C-alpha positions in Angstrom: -2.4 -7.0 -13.6 -4.6 -4.0 -12.8 -5.0 -1.1 -15.2 -3.2 2.2 -14.6 -0.6 0.8 -12.2 2.7 2.4 -11.6 6.0 0.5 -11.9 6.4 0.9 -8.1 3.0 -0.6 -7.4 3.8 -3.5 -9.8 7.1 -4.3 -8.2 5.6 -4.2 -4.7 2.9 -6.7 -5.6 4.2 -10.1 -4.4 2.1 -12.1 -6.9 3.6 -10.1 -9.8 7.1 -9.9 -8.4 7.6 -13.7 -8.1 6.9 -14.2 -11.8 10.2 -12.5 -12.7 13.6 -14.1 -12.6 15.2 -11.8 -10.0 18.7 -13.2 -10.6 18.7 -11.4 -14.0 18.3 -7.8 -14.7 14.9 -6.4 -15.5 14.6 -4.7 -18.9 12.5 -1.5 -18.8 11.4 0.0 -22.1 10.1 3.6 -22.0 7.7 4.4 -24.8 5.9 7.6 -25.5 2.6 6.0 -26.7 1.0 2.6 -27.3 1.6 2.7 -31.1 3.8 0.0 -32.6 6.3 2.6 -34.1 6.8 4.3 -30.7 7.3 0.9 -29.0 9.9 0.0 -31.6 11.7 3.2 -30.8 11.5 2.9 -27.0 14.4 3.7 -24.7 15.7 0.5 -23.2 17.5 0.2 -19.9 18.4 -2.8 -17.7 18.5 -2.7 -13.9 18.6 -5.1 -11.0 15.4 -4.8 -8.9 17.2 -2.7 -6.2 18.8 -0.3 -8.7 15.6 1.0 -10.5 15.6 4.8 -10.3 12.7 6.8 -8.8 12.1 8.5 -12.2 11.1 5.1 -13.6 9.1 3.9 -10.5 6.6 6.7 -11.0 5.8 5.7 -14.6 2.6 4.0 -15.7 3.0 0.4 -16.8 1.8 -0.4 -20.4 2.8 -4.1 -20.7 4.6 -6.8 -18.7 6.4 -9.7 -20.2 7.3 -11.9 -17.2 9.0 -14.7 -19.2 11.4 -12.1 -20.8 11.9 -10.1 -17.6 10.7 -7.0 -19.5 8.4 -4.2 -18.5 7.1 -1.5 -20.9 6.2 1.8 -19.3 5.0 5.2 -20.7 7.5 8.1 -20.7 5.0 10.6 -19.4 
C-alpha cells in the first residue's frame, strides 16, 4: 500500500480490493491520531462496499487489516 492514500483510492485499487472479503461488511475505524490511546477510542462503523459515505472516502488511510476486513482512517 502506498503512503498518503485516501480510502477512495484504496478501494479503487483492484490489487487491494480483492484482498477483502466483500461478502462481509467493511469495518472502518476513524481515529484522530496514530497514538495507541486514540486508536483505542476510534469511531467504528461498518458498511458494505457500495454504502461507504463520501465523508469517509476522502479520509487518509492509516492502516489496513485485510484479514479482518478493517481499515483505520484519520478523522481529519
